[in-house]
DRENMILO-776807 format. One line per 3 residues: number of its first residue (from 1); their letters; for each residue y, x, z of N, C-alpha, C, O, CB. Coordinates in nm, 2 decimals. Last residue first. Glycine has a CB too. Layout:
BEGIN
NUM	a	Y:X:Z:Y:X:Z:Y:X:Z:Y:X:Z:Y:X:Z  ...
END
This chain:
BEGIN
111	vfv	6.13:14.47:11.31:6.02:14.48:11.21:6.06:14.56:11.09:5.99:14.58:11.00:5.97:14.34:11.17  6.24:14.43:11.58:6.28:14.54:11.48:6.16:14.57:11.39:6.10:14.67:11.38:6.30:14.67:11.56  6.12:14.19:11.68:6.26:14.20:11.67:6.30:14.31:11.56:6.37:14.28:11.47:6.33:14.24:11.80
108	iqv	5.83:14.22:11.67:5.90:14.10:11.63:6.04:14.13:11.60:6.09:14.09:11.49:5.89:13.99:11.74  5.73:14.48:11.75:5.65:14.39:11.66:5.73:14.27:11.60:5.69:14.22:11.50:5.53:14.34:11.74  5.92:14.60:11.91:5.87:14.67:11.80:5.80:14.58:11.70:5.81:14.59:11.58:5.77:14.78:11.85
105	lvm	5.98:14.40:12.11:6.09:14.45:12.03:6.03:14.52:11.90:6.09:14.51:11.79:6.17:14.55:12.11  5.72:14.35:12.21:5.80:14.24:12.15:5.91:14.30:12.06:5.92:14.25:11.94:5.86:14.15:12.25  5.67:14.61:12.32:5.58:14.55:12.21:5.65:14.44:12.14:5.64:14.42:12.01:5.45:14.50:12.27
102	yci	5.87:14.63:12.51:5.86:14.72:12.40:5.78:14.67:12.29:5.82:14.68:12.17:5.80:14.86:12.45  5.80:14.41:12.68:5.93:14.42:12.62:5.93:14.51:12.50:5.98:14.47:12.39:6.04:14.46:12.72  5.55:14.50:12.77:5.56:14.37:12.70:5.69:14.37:12.62:5.69:14.33:12.50:5.55:14.25:12.79
99	tgl	5.62:14.73:12.91:5.53:14.74:12.79:5.54:14.62:12.71:5.55:14.62:12.58:5.39:14.76:12.84  5.79:14.62:13.11:5.84:14.72:13.01:5.76:14.73:12.89:5.81:14.74:12.78:5.86:14.85:13.08  5.60:14.46:13.24:5.71:14.40:13.17:5.78:14.49:13.07:5.82:14.45:12.97:5.81:14.34:13.27
96	gis	5.43:14.68:13.34:5.38:14.57:13.26:5.49:14.50:13.18:5.47:14.48:13.06:5.32:14.47:13.35  5.61:14.84:13.49:5.54:14.90:13.37:5.49:14.78:13.28:5.50:14.79:13.16:5.42:14.99:13.42  5.70:14.65:13.68:5.79:14.72:13.60:5.72:14.78:13.48:5.78:14.77:13.37:5.86:14.83:13.68
93	lli	5.45:14.55:13.80:5.55:14.46:13.74:5.64:14.54:13.64:5.66:14.49:13.53:5.63:14.39:13.85  5.34:14.79:13.90:5.27:14.71:13.80:5.36:14.61:13.73:5.35:14.59:13.60:5.15:14.63:13.86  5.53:14.88:14.08:5.50:14.96:13.97:5.43:14.87:13.86:5.47:14.88:13.74:5.40:15.07:14.01
90	nkk	5.79:14.75:14.25:5.65:14.71:14.21:5.62:14.78:14.08:5.67:14.74:13.97:5.64:14.55:14.20  6.06:14.74:14.33:5.97:14.84:14.39:5.82:14.80:14.36:5.73:14.82:14.45:5.99:14.85:14.54  6.26:14.57:14.23:6.15:14.51:14.30:6.05:14.61:14.36:5.97:14.56:14.45:6.07:14.43:14.19
87	wlh	6.47:14.76:14.16:6.50:14.63:14.21:6.38:14.58:14.29:6.39:14.54:14.41:6.53:14.53:14.10  6.35:14.99:14.05:6.45:15.00:14.16:6.48:14.87:14.23:6.51:14.87:14.35:6.58:15.06:14.10  6.19:14.86:13.86:6.13:14.94:13.97:6.23:14.96:14.08:6.19:14.95:14.20:6.08:15.07:13.92
84	lgv	6.38:14.74:13.69:6.28:14.66:13.76:6.22:14.73:13.88:6.20:14.68:13.98:6.18:14.61:13.67  6.51:14.98:13.59:6.58:14.88:13.67:6.49:14.79:13.75:6.52:14.76:13.86:6.66:14.80:13.57  6.29:15.12:13.46:6.36:15.18:13.58:6.44:15.07:13.66:6.43:15.08:13.78:6.46:15.29:13.52
81	vll	6.22:14.92:13.27:6.12:14.97:13.37:6.19:15.03:13.49:6.16:15.00:13.60:6.03:15.08:13.30  6.47:14.90:13.13:6.41:14.79:13.19:6.31:14.83:13.30:6.31:14.77:13.41:6.35:14.69:13.09  6.49:15.16:13.02:6.59:15.11:13.12:6.54:14.99:13.19:6.57:14.98:13.31:6.72:15.08:13.05
78	ssf	6.26:15.14:12.85:6.27:15.24:12.96:6.37:15.20:13.06:6.34:15.22:13.18:6.30:15.38:12.90  6.35:14.94:12.67:6.23:14.92:12.76:6.23:15.02:12.87:6.19:14.98:12.98:6.10:14.93:12.67  6.57:15.07:12.55:6.59:14.95:12.63:6.47:14.92:12.72:6.49:14.88:12.84:6.60:14.83:12.53
75	aap	6.44:15.30:12.43:6.55:15.31:12.53:6.57:15.19:12.62:6.58:15.20:12.74:6.68:15.35:12.46  6.25:15.18:12.26:6.21:15.26:12.37:6.31:15.28:12.48:6.28:15.28:12.59:6.17:15.40:12.31  6.43:15.02:12.09:6.32:14.96:12.17:6.27:15.05:12.29:6.25:15.00:12.40:6.20:14.92:12.08
72	lwh	6.60:15.24:11.98:6.65:15.13:12.07:6.54:15.06:12.15:6.56:15.03:12.27:6.72:15.03:11.99  6.48:15.42:11.80:6.50:15.46:11.94:6.54:15.35:12.03:6.52:15.36:12.15:6.60:15.57:11.95  6.44:15.28:11.56:6.34:15.37:11.60:6.35:15.40:11.75:6.25:15.42:11.82:6.36:15.50:11.52
69	smg	6.65:15.12:11.50:6.52:15.05:11.52:6.42:15.15:11.57:6.31:15.10:11.61:6.48:14.99:11.39  6.86:15.30:11.44:6.85:15.23:11.57:6.72:15.16:11.60:6.68:15.15:11.71:6.96:15.12:11.58  6.74:15.61:11.30:6.79:15.47:11.29:6.77:15.40:11.42:6.69:15.44:11.51:6.71:15.40:11.18
66	tfn	6.69:15.87:11.38:6.76:15.85:11.25:6.81:15.70:11.23:6.90:15.68:11.16:6.66:15.88:11.14  6.56:15.96:11.60:6.69:15.91:11.62:6.77:15.88:11.49:6.89:15.87:11.49:6.77:16.01:11.70  6.24:15.90:11.71:6.32:15.94:11.59:6.45:15.87:11.61:6.47:15.75:11.62:6.24:15.89:11.46
63	isr	6.03:16.01:11.97:6.13:15.91:11.92:6.22:15.98:11.81:6.26:16.09:11.82:6.23:15.88:12.04  5.82:16.15:12.08:5.83:16.14:11.93:5.93:16.03:11.89:5.91:15.97:11.78:5.69:16.10:11.88  5.84:16.14:12.36:5.84:16.27:12.29:5.87:16.26:12.14:5.92:16.34:12.07:5.72:16.35:12.31
60	lcy	5.80:15.93:12.53:5.93:15.94:12.46:5.94:16.07:12.37:6.05:16.09:12.32:6.04:15.95:12.56  5.55:15.96:12.64:5.58:15.84:12.57:5.71:15.85:12.49:5.72:15.79:12.38:5.60:15.73:12.67  5.56:16.22:12.76:5.46:16.19:12.66:5.50:16.07:12.57:5.49:16.07:12.45:5.33:16.17:12.72
57	vvl	5.76:16.18:12.95:5.79:16.28:12.84:5.69:16.25:12.73:5.73:16.26:12.61:5.77:16.42:12.90  5.63:15.99:13.11:5.76:15.95:13.04:5.78:16.05:12.93:5.82:16.00:12.82:5.87:15.96:13.14  5.41:16.13:13.20:5.39:16.02:13.11:5.51:15.97:13.04:5.51:15.93:12.92:5.34:15.90:13.20
54	vam	5.54:16.33:13.35:5.46:16.37:13.23:5.44:16.25:13.14:5.45:16.27:13.02:5.32:16.43:13.28  5.64:16.16:13.55:5.73:16.24:13.47:5.66:16.28:13.34:5.72:16.28:13.23:5.78:16.36:13.55  5.40:16.06:13.67:5.49:15.97:13.60:5.59:16.04:13.51:5.62:15.99:13.40:5.57:15.89:13.70
51	isa	5.31:16.30:13.77:5.23:16.23:13.67:5.32:16.14:13.60:5.31:16.12:13.47:5.11:16.16:13.73  5.51:16.35:13.97:5.48:16.45:13.86:5.41:16.38:13.74:5.44:16.40:13.63:5.40:16.57:13.91  5.48:16.14:14.14:5.60:16.15:14.07:5.58:16.25:13.95:5.64:16.22:13.84:5.71:16.20:14.16
48	plv	5.21:16.19:14.23:5.24:16.07:14.17:5.37:16.08:14.08:5.38:16.03:13.97:5.26:15.96:14.27  5.21:16.47:14.34:5.15:16.43:14.22:5.19:16.30:14.16:5.21:16.29:14.04:5.00:16.44:14.24  5.33:16.48:14.60:5.40:16.53:14.48:5.34:16.48:14.35:5.42:16.46:14.26:5.40:16.68:14.48
45	agl	5.17:16.38:14.80:5.31:16.34:14.80:5.38:16.37:14.67:5.47:16.30:14.62:5.38:16.41:14.91  4.92:16.49:14.75:4.93:16.34:14.76:5.08:16.29:14.75:5.11:16.19:14.70:4.87:16.29:14.88  4.98:16.76:14.78:4.95:16.71:14.65:4.96:16.55:14.64:5.00:16.50:14.54:4.81:16.75:14.61
42	yqv	5.03:16.75:15.06:5.13:16.79:14.97:5.11:16.74:14.83:5.20:16.68:14.77:5.15:16.95:14.97  4.77:16.68:15.15:4.89:16.60:15.19:5.00:16.63:15.09:5.07:16.53:15.04:4.93:16.62:15.33  4.63:16.91:15.06:4.60:16.77:15.01:4.71:16.68:15.04:4.74:16.59:14.95:4.46:16.72:15.07
39	tkp	4.75:17.11:15.22:4.75:17.11:15.08:4.73:16.98:15.01:4.79:16.94:14.92:4.65:17.22:15.03  4.69:17.03:15.48:4.83:17.03:15.44:4.84:17.03:15.29:4.92:16.96:15.23:4.90:17.14:15.50  4.39:16.82:15.53:4.46:16.95:15.51:4.60:16.94:15.45:4.63:16.84:15.37:4.38:17.05:15.42
36	vek	4.39:16.55:15.75:4.37:16.59:15.61:4.45:16.73:15.60:4.56:16.74:15.65:4.43:16.49:15.51  4.22:16.50:16.05:4.34:16.55:15.99:4.31:16.60:15.85:4.22:16.68:15.83:4.41:16.66:16.07  3.97:16.42:16.13:4.08:16.33:16.16:4.21:16.37:16.08:4.28:16.29:16.03:4.12:16.33:16.31
33	kgg	3.66:16.43:15.95:3.78:16.50:16.00:3.90:16.40:16.02:3.92:16.31:15.94:3.83:16.61:15.91  3.46:16.30:15.82:3.46:16.31:15.97:3.58:16.37:16.03:3.60:16.36:16.15:3.34:16.38:16.01  3.55:16.31:15.53:3.50:16.20:15.61:3.51:16.20:15.76:3.58:16.11:15.82:3.36:16.17:15.57
30	fvl	3.62:16.49:15.34:3.71:16.47:15.45:3.67:16.36:15.55:3.75:16.32:15.63:3.85:16.45:15.41  3.40:16.47:15.15:3.46:16.60:15.19:3.54:16.59:15.32:3.52:16.68:15.41:3.55:16.66:15.08  3.35:16.20:15.13:3.24:16.29:15.16:3.30:16.42:15.21:3.24:16.48:15.31:3.15:16.31:15.04
27	fpf	3.60:16.11:15.05:3.54:16.06:15.17:3.42:16.15:15.22:3.40:16.16:15.34:3.49:15.91:15.16  3.63:16.23:14.80:3.72:16.26:14.91:3.67:16.22:15.05:3.69:16.28:15.15:3.86:16.20:14.88  3.40:16.12:14.65:3.41:16.26:14.68:3.51:16.29:14.80:3.47:16.36:14.89:3.45:16.34:14.56
24	arl	3.40:15.86:14.57:3.34:15.89:14.70:3.36:16.03:14.75:3.35:16.06:14.86:3.19:15.86:14.70  3.51:15.87:14.32:3.58:15.80:14.42:3.53:15.82:14.56:3.60:15.81:14.66:3.57:15.65:14.39  3.31:16.03:14.19:3.45:16.08:14.20:3.53:16.00:14.31:3.61:16.06:14.38:3.52:16.07:14.07
21	lit	3.09:15.85:14.20:3.09:15.98:14.27:3.23:16.04:14.29:3.26:16.10:14.39:3.00:16.08:14.19  3.18:15.64:14.05:3.15:15.62:14.19:3.15:15.75:14.26:3.20:15.76:14.37:3.01:15.55:14.20  3.22:15.77:13.80:3.33:15.70:13.86:3.30:15.68:14.01:3.39:15.71:14.10:3.36:15.57:13.80
18	cls	2.95:15.85:13.74:3.06:15.95:13.76:3.18:15.89:13.83:3.24:15.96:13.92:3.10:16.01:13.62  2.83:15.60:13.72:2.79:15.69:13.83:2.89:15.80:13.85:2.92:15.83:13.97:2.66:15.76:13.78  2.97:15.50:13.50:2.97:15.43:13.63:2.94:15.52:13.74:3.00:15.52:13.84:2.88:15.30:13.63
15	vva	2.89:15.68:13.30:3.03:15.66:13.33:3.05:15.60:13.47:3.13:15.64:13.55:3.10:15.58:13.22  2.61:15.62:13.30:2.66:15.76:13.33:2.81:15.75:13.37:2.84:15.82:13.47:2.64:15.85:13.21  2.60:15.35:13.22:2.54:15.39:13.35:2.60:15.53:13.39:2.63:15.55:13.51:2.39:15.40:13.34
12	iva	2.73:15.36:12.97:2.79:15.28:13.08:2.74:15.33:13.21:2.81:15.33:13.31:2.77:15.13:13.06  2.53:15.52:12.84:2.67:15.57:12.85:2.74:15.49:12.96:2.81:15.56:13.05:2.75:15.55:12.72  2.31:15.34:12.85:2.30:15.48:12.91:2.44:15.53:12.93:2.47:15.59:13.04:2.22:15.57:12.82
9	vsy	2.40:15.13:12.70:2.37:15.11:12.84:2.36:15.24:12.91:2.41:15.25:13.03:2.23:15.03:12.86  2.43:15.25:12.45:2.54:15.19:12.52:2.52:15.17:12.67:2.61:15.20:12.75:2.58:15.06:12.45  2.16:15.32:12.40:2.26:15.42:12.41:2.38:15.37:12.48:2.44:15.44:12.57:2.30:15.48:12.27
6	gtd	2.05:15.06:12.38:2.00:15.16:12.48:2.10:15.27:12.51:2.13:15.31:12.62:1.87:15.22:12.44  2.19:14.97:12.16:2.20:14.90:12.28:2.16:14.99:12.40:2.23:15.00:12.50:2.12:14.77:12.29  2.10:15.15:11.96:2.24:15.13:11.99:2.27:15.07:12.12:2.35:15.11:12.20:2.31:15.05:11.88
3	inm	1.82:15.11:11.95:1.88:15.24:11.99:2.02:15.22:12.03:2.06:15.28:12.13:1.86:15.34:11.88  1.74:14.78:12.09:1.74:14.88:11.99:1.81:15.01:12.04:1.86:15.01:12.15:1.81:14.83:11.86  1.51:14.60:12.28:1.64:14.67:12.29:1.64:14.78:12.18:1.56:14.87:12.18:1.67:14.73:12.43
END
């Protein structure tokens, strides 16, 4: 095993360990208790929408309105994501099809 392979294996092992520990942390902290603290319940209710809002701002922050080919793919794909989510209530479906739609529009339609 050369240095690059050993380094890659070590990085994967550390990342895997950190992922396992982070996923186990809530169960270790709140494991035996029946009731989750109010602060954690509040964060669980508020953070998903907040994170999605930050992602939308991040994705749409650099849109250039000088030509239709710059903003139309993002606008159409965003409307598709919102419409699919309101219709099907499936996050993976709406984000997945919205991403595919955006990539097709940017790579093929508005070249």
